[in-house]
C-alpha angles and dihedrals in degrees: 000000000000126000112273112237114254112246113245114236125197117239121244091249093053091048091049092048091051092050093045093048089051094049093047093049093047092046092048090051092047092050090047091052093046093051096048113122097230140094120300094244091059091050090048091050091052091047092053090045089055091048089051092049090050095051090045091053092050090049094050094048089052093049092050091048093050092048091052093047091048089052091051092054093050089050093051092049091049091047090050091051092050093049091049091050091049091047093050093046112094110184091193093054112119116239 
């Protein structure tokens, strides 16, 4: 069989940077909504819209990741079947 690909892992620094970036962006948006000079219901609507956007983004990222992982599994199974077929085939075998 062929070598299985090594799963890529994110470094701790990349993970920390992603978390910090998300926190800064969400905090800045929250501060911006809070400091708007408008009615409270408008600020509440914008805050709910931002929360909905965040949850939708997480869901989309998970769906894309799951689809990619499923495709990798199918490809690995297909590759294993092909390698078994090629290993079992002997072109010099008499019929």
